[in-house]
N, CA, C and O atoms as a MOPAC input file, in Angstrom:
PM7 MOZYME 1SCF
protein

 N    106.49400 1    69.60800 1   163.08600 1
 C    106.27500 1    69.27000 1   161.41700 1
 C    104.99900 1    68.25100 1   161.64700 1
 O    104.88000 1    67.43200 1   162.55900 1
 N    104.11700 1    68.51100 1   160.62100 1
 C    102.90800 1    68.19100 1   160.17000 1
 C    103.34700 1    66.46800 1   159.59000 1
 O    104.37600 1    65.96300 1   159.14300 1
 N    101.89200 1    65.94300 1   159.90200 1
 C    101.51600 1    64.45100 1   159.23300 1
 C    102.22300 1    64.85800 1   157.58400 1
 O    103.14600 1    64.16700 1   157.15300 1
 N    101.86900 1    65.61100 1   157.06200 1
 C    101.98900 1    65.76300 1   155.56000 1
 C    103.37600 1    66.08400 1   155.51300 1
 O    104.13400 1    65.57500 1   154.68700 1
 N    103.60900 1    66.62500 1   156.07400 1
 C    105.26000 1    67.22200 1   155.85500 1
 C    105.99100 1    66.33900 1   156.06700 1
 O    107.09300 1    66.39600 1   155.52100 1
 N    105.65500 1    65.11700 1   156.98500 1
 C    106.89300 1    64.08200 1   157.73700 1
 C    106.52800 1    63.07500 1   156.27900 1
 O    107.42200 1    62.40900 1   155.75700 1
 N    105.39700 1    63.08300 1   155.84900 1
 C    105.13300 1    62.01400 1   154.74600 1
 C    106.04800 1    62.38500 1   153.57300 1
 O    106.77200 1    61.54900 1   153.03200 1
 N    105.98800 1    63.69000 1   153.19400 1
 C    106.71500 1    64.10900 1   152.11100 1
 C    108.35600 1    63.91500 1   152.09000 1
 O    109.00700 1    63.72500 1   151.06300 1
 N    108.89500 1    64.00100 1   153.42400 1
 C    110.15400 1    63.97600 1   153.82400 1
 C    110.45600 1    62.47000 1   153.78000 1
 O    111.58000 1    62.19700 1   153.36100 1
 N    109.79300 1    61.60500 1   154.07700 1
 C    109.91400 1    60.13500 1   154.27600 1
 C    110.08200 1    59.78900 1   153.06300 1
 O    111.17000 1    59.33600 1   152.70600 1
 N    108.88100 1    59.95600 1   152.06300 1
 C    109.18300 1    59.54100 1   150.66300 1
 C    110.35300 1    60.22400 1   150.12500 1
 O    111.18000 1    59.41900 1   149.69700 1
 N    110.74300 1    61.62100 1   149.99000 1
 C    111.80700 1    62.21400 1   149.33800 1
 C    113.20100 1    61.15700 1   149.65500 1
 O    113.93200 1    60.56900 1   148.85800 1
 N    113.21100 1    61.20900 1   151.42800 1
 C    114.45300 1    60.71100 1   151.65300 1
 C    114.31800 1    59.05500 1   151.22700 1
 O    115.40800 1    58.50200 1   151.07900 1
 N    113.40900 1    58.41600 1   151.06600 1
 C    113.47000 1    57.18200 1   150.39000 1
 C    114.00300 1    57.03500 1   149.23300 1
 O    114.89000 1    56.26400 1   148.86600 1
 N    113.38500 1    57.86000 1   148.64400 1
 C    113.69900 1    57.94700 1   146.88800 1
 C    115.65300 1    58.23400 1   146.91600 1
 O    116.51900 1    57.45300 1   146.52100 1
 N    115.79100 1    59.33200 1   147.40300 1
 C    117.18300 1    59.33900 1   147.51900 1
 C    118.12400 1    58.39200 1   147.67200 1
 O    119.09700 1    58.14100 1   146.96100 1
 N    117.54600 1    57.62300 1   149.19000 1
 C    118.67600 1    56.44700 1   149.46500 1
 C    118.21600 1    55.18000 1   148.35000 1
 O    119.10600 1    54.33000 1   148.38300 1
 N    117.23700 1    54.82800 1   147.48500 1
 C    117.23700 1    53.96200 1   146.73300 1
 C    118.35800 1    53.83800 1   145.71900 1
 O    119.20800 1    53.01200 1   145.38600 1
 N    117.78500 1    55.54800 1   145.25700 1
 C    118.47800 1    55.93600 1   143.69400 1
 C    119.75500 1    55.53900 1   143.97900 1
 O    120.27900 1    54.79700 1   143.14800 1
 N    120.70100 1    55.99600 1   145.42300 1
 C    121.83000 1    55.93900 1   145.19100 1
 C    122.49700 1    54.50300 1   145.69900 1
 O    123.65900 1    54.10100 1   145.75900 1
 N    121.26600 1    53.94700 1   146.02200 1
 C    121.97000 1    52.32000 1   145.98900 1
 C    121.31800 1    51.57000 1   145.03000 1
 O    120.87100 1    50.49900 1   145.44100 1
 N    121.12800 1    51.85100 1   143.79300 1
 C    120.27000 1    51.03800 1   142.31600 1
 C    121.25200 1    50.19100 1   142.04200 1
 O    120.96400 1    49.00500 1   142.20100 1
 N    122.71400 1    50.52900 1   141.54500 1
 C    123.48300 1    49.93200 1   141.24000 1
 C    123.91200 1    48.60400 1   141.85900 1
 O    124.77200 1    47.91700 1   141.30700 1
 N    123.23300 1    48.17700 1   143.17200 1
 C    123.50300 1    47.35900 1   143.88300 1
 C    122.73900 1    45.98100 1   143.72900 1
 O    123.12100 1    44.81100 1   143.73100 1
 N    121.28800 1    46.70100 1   143.57100 1
 C    120.09000 1    45.40900 1   143.64900 1
 C    119.25600 1    46.10300 1   142.72300 1
 O    119.26500 1    47.32700 1   142.58900 1
 N    118.37500 1    45.13700 1   141.94600 1
 C    117.01500 1    45.56500 1   141.21200 1
 C    115.90500 1    46.03600 1   142.50600 1
 O    115.06300 1    46.93200 1   142.56500 1
 N    116.23600 1    45.24400 1   143.23900 1
 C    114.99200 1    45.84200 1   144.56500 1
 C    115.16300 1    47.38300 1   144.62300 1
 O    114.33400 1    48.29100 1   144.56400 1
 N    116.17400 1    47.37800 1   144.72400 1
 C    116.08800 1    49.28500 1   145.16800 1
 C    115.75800 1    50.05600 1   143.80600 1
 O    115.28600 1    51.17800 1   143.98700 1
 N    115.92600 1    49.64600 1   142.43900 1
 C    115.43500 1    50.32100 1   141.42500 1
 C    113.71200 1    50.31800 1   141.60900 1
 O    113.07900 1    51.28400 1   141.18100 1
 N    112.99200 1    49.14300 1   142.28700 1
 C    111.68900 1    49.08700 1   142.87600 1
 C    111.47200 1    49.94300 1   143.97300 1
 O    110.40600 1    50.54600 1   144.09400 1
 N    112.51700 1    50.06000 1   144.89200 1
 C    112.10400 1    50.91000 1   145.73100 1
 C    111.85100 1    52.26300 1   145.31300 1
 O    110.81600 1    52.89800 1   145.51200 1
 N    113.07800 1    52.71600 1   144.60600 1
 C    112.81100 1    54.24800 1   144.05900 1
 C    111.70300 1    54.53800 1   143.37500 1
 O    111.16300 1    55.64200 1   143.45700 1
 N    111.16200 1    53.35300 1   142.46800 1
 C    109.65000 1    53.81200 1   142.06800 1
 C    108.75600 1    53.66000 1   142.89300 1
 O    107.69900 1    54.19300 1   142.55600 1
 N    108.74400 1    53.00500 1   144.10400 1
 C    107.90500 1    52.94200 1   145.24200 1
 C    107.67700 1    54.54900 1   145.83700 1
 O    106.64600 1    55.21100 1   145.95900 1
 N    109.13500 1    54.87000 1   146.15400 1
 C    109.17100 1    56.25900 1   146.74600 1
 C    108.63600 1    57.28800 1   145.73700 1
 O    108.20200 1    58.31500 1   146.26000 1
 N    108.58000 1    57.22200 1   144.41400 1
 C    108.16200 1    57.94900 1   143.36400 1
 C    106.65900 1    57.87600 1   143.42000 1
 O    105.99800 1    58.91200 1   143.34800 1
 N    106.13200 1    56.77900 1   143.53500 1
 C    104.61800 1    56.80300 1   143.66500 1
 C    104.30600 1    57.48100 1   145.26200 1
 O    103.31000 1    58.18000 1   145.44500 1
 N    105.13200 1    57.22300 1   146.19100 1
 C    104.76500 1    58.02400 1   147.17800 1
 C    105.09400 1    59.44500 1   147.18400 1
 O    104.32700 1    60.07400 1   147.91200 1
 N    105.97400 1    60.15000 1   146.61600 1
 C    106.15300 1    61.43900 1   146.33800 1
 C    105.00100 1    61.91500 1   145.35200 1
 O    104.59500 1    63.06000 1   145.55200 1
 N    104.41100 1    61.18800 1   144.30300 1
 C    103.31700 1    61.75600 1   143.94700 1
 C    102.21300 1    61.96100 1   144.65900 1
 O    101.51300 1    62.97400 1   144.65500 1
 N    102.05500 1    60.89100 1   145.33100 1
 C    100.80700 1    61.27700 1   146.46900 1
 C    100.78000 1    62.39800 1   147.28500 1
 O     99.79100 1    63.04500 1   147.62800 1
 N    102.27900 1    62.62600 1   147.64700 1
 C    102.47300 1    63.88100 1   148.34100 1
 C    102.35700 1    64.93700 1   147.59400 1
 O    101.90200 1    65.92600 1   148.17000 1
 N    102.69900 1    65.07400 1   146.18700 1
 C    102.94400 1    66.57400 1   145.63300 1
 C    101.17600 1    66.53200 1   145.56500 1
 O    100.52000 1    67.55700 1   145.74800 1
 N    100.56400 1    65.24700 1   145.28900 1
 C     98.87600 1    66.16200 1   144.89300 1
 C     98.37800 1    66.24900 1   146.35800 1
 O     97.56200 1    67.16900 1   146.40300 1
 N     98.53000 1    65.67300 1   147.57600 1
 C     98.04300 1    66.06800 1   148.42100 1
 C     98.05800 1    67.36700 1   149.35600 1
 O     97.34500 1    67.75900 1   150.27900 1
 N     99.15600 1    67.84300 1   148.72000 1
 C     99.92200 1    69.25900 1   149.19100 1
 C     99.15800 1    70.33900 1   148.25600 1
 O     98.99500 1    71.50800 1   148.60700 1
 N     98.76900 1    69.87700 1   147.19000 1
 C     98.45900 1    71.00100 1   146.12800 1
 C     99.35900 1    71.27500 1   145.06300 1
 O     99.18900 1    72.14700 1   144.21100 1
 N    100.48300 1    70.36700 1   145.15900 1
 C    101.73100 1    70.76400 1   143.69300 1
 C    101.36900 1    69.87600 1   143.05500 1
 O    102.03000 1    68.85100 1   143.22300 1
 N    100.33000 1    69.79700 1   142.15400 1
 C     99.75600 1    68.71900 1   141.32900 1
 C    100.88800 1    69.08300 1   139.91800 1
 O    100.69900 1    68.43000 1   138.89200 1
 N    101.75400 1    69.87500 1   139.93200 1
 C    102.93700 1    69.61700 1   138.75300 1
 C    103.97200 1    68.65700 1   139.26100 1
 O    104.45000 1    67.80900 1   138.50700 1
 N    104.38200 1    68.77800 1   140.69000 1
 C    105.28800 1    68.06500 1   141.20600 1
 C    104.49100 1    66.40000 1   141.27400 1
 O    105.15100 1    65.40200 1   140.98600 1
 N    103.25800 1    66.31800 1   141.62200 1
 C    102.86900 1    64.89200 1   141.56800 1
 C    102.87700 1    64.28400 1   140.45700 1
 O    103.19900 1    63.09600 1   140.41500 1
 N    102.46100 1    65.10600 1   139.13300 1
 C    102.78700 1    64.82400 1   137.57000 1
 C    104.14100 1    63.90300 1   137.46700 1
 O    104.24400 1    62.68400 1   137.32900 1
 N    105.18300 1    64.96500 1   137.58700 1
 C    106.06300 1    64.70300 1   137.44700 1
 C    106.90600 1    63.17300 1   138.11600 1
 O    107.90900 1    62.52900 1   137.80600 1
 N    106.04100 1    63.09900 1   138.97400 1
 C    106.61100 1    61.63200 1   140.07100 1
 C    105.66000 1    60.87000 1   139.37200 1
 O    106.26600 1    59.80800 1   139.22700 1
 N    104.74100 1    60.75300 1   138.93200 1
 C    104.53300 1    59.34000 1   138.26400 1
 C    105.05200 1    59.17300 1   137.11000 1
 O    105.13700 1    58.03300 1   136.65500 1
 N    105.51600 1    60.30000 1   136.37800 1
 C    106.57500 1    60.14100 1   135.07900 1
 C    107.57800 1    58.90200 1   135.51200 1
 O    107.64000 1    57.75200 1   135.07800 1
 N    108.42900 1    59.65900 1   136.65500 1
 C    109.45700 1    58.53400 1   137.37000 1
 C    108.90400 1    57.47400 1   137.66900 1
 O    109.43600 1    56.39500 1   137.41000 1
 N    107.91400 1    57.55500 1   138.17600 1
 C    107.28600 1    56.23400 1   138.79600 1
 C    107.68400 1    54.96500 1   137.47700 1
 O    108.40000 1    53.96500 1   137.43900 1
 N    106.88600 1    55.58800 1   136.62300 1
 C    106.69400 1    54.68600 1   135.53200 1
 C    108.36900 1    54.32900 1   134.73200 1
 O    108.81800 1    53.25700 1   134.32800 1
 N    108.84900 1    55.41600 1   134.73400 1
 C    110.29100 1    55.15900 1   134.38000 1
 C    111.16300 1    54.22600 1   135.26800 1
 O    112.07000 1    53.52700 1   134.81700 1
 N    110.81600 1    54.28400 1   136.51400 1
 C    111.53800 1    53.41800 1   137.27800 1
 C    111.50000 1    51.94900 1   137.19500 1
 O    112.40200 1    51.12300 1   137.33400 1
 N    109.82000 1    51.76700 1   136.84600 1
 C    109.18500 1    50.18400 1   137.13300 1
 C    109.05800 1    49.80300 1   135.75600 1
 O    108.47800 1    48.77400 1   135.41000 1
 N    109.71800 1    50.80900 1   134.77800 1
 C    110.27000 1    50.06800 1   132.95500 1
 C    111.52400 1    49.81800 1   133.23600 1
 O    111.86500 1    48.68600 1   132.89300 1
 N    112.73900 1    50.76400 1   133.97900 1
 C    113.83500 1    50.09900 1   134.27000 1
 C    114.26800 1    49.02600 1   134.94200 1
 O    115.11100 1    48.27000 1   134.46000 1
 N    113.58600 1    48.80300 1   136.45400 1
 C    113.08900 1    47.63400 1   136.93200 1
 C    112.64600 1    46.38100 1   136.07000 1
 O    113.25600 1    45.31300 1   136.12000 1
 N    111.86600 1    46.53500 1   135.51300 1
 C    111.34200 1    45.14400 1   134.52000 1
 C    112.21800 1    44.97700 1   133.78600 1
 O    112.50900 1    43.83400 1   133.43500 1
 N    112.86200 1    46.00900 1   133.35900 1
 C    114.21100 1    45.47300 1   131.91000 1
 C    115.43300 1    44.82900 1   132.48400 1
 O    116.15200 1    44.01000 1   131.91100 1
 N    115.55500 1    45.25400 1   133.55600 1
 C    117.00700 1    44.79300 1   134.31200 1
 C    117.97700 1    45.80400 1   134.02100 1
 O    119.15800 1    45.51900 1   134.21800 1
 N    117.64500 1    47.05500 1   133.54100 1
 C    118.76100 1    48.17200 1   133.41600 1
 C    119.54600 1    48.28700 1   134.45700 1
 O    119.01600 1    48.01100 1   135.53300 1
 N    120.81500 1    48.65800 1   134.47400 1
 C    121.23900 1    49.82500 1   135.71600 1
 C    122.41800 1    48.78100 1   136.57000 1
 O    123.35400 1    49.26100 1   137.21000 1
 N    122.18000 1    47.37800 1   136.44400 1
 C    122.86600 1    46.07100 1   137.40600 1
 C    123.50700 1    45.62000 1   136.53100 1
 O    123.25900 1    45.40100 1   135.34500 1
 N    124.56200 1    45.44400 1   137.28900 1
 C    125.83700 1    44.79100 1   136.40900 1
 C    125.56500 1    43.29700 1   136.71200 1
 O    126.29800 1    42.42800 1   136.24000 1

């Protein structure tokens, strides 16, 4: 597995874990946003710019959700 593939696997795994644990803490929402940003970087580095663009949108949505405190009871 190359370094770029490992980076992509790490960023998407981090996003999955943080998304699954979002209800527990706002920190996981911020972690999800960071993972989306990493996923976007991965998409652009890989040459899959549509994936990179969508991940930027998810990053913005997650940061907004974290800032507003949505999703945590």
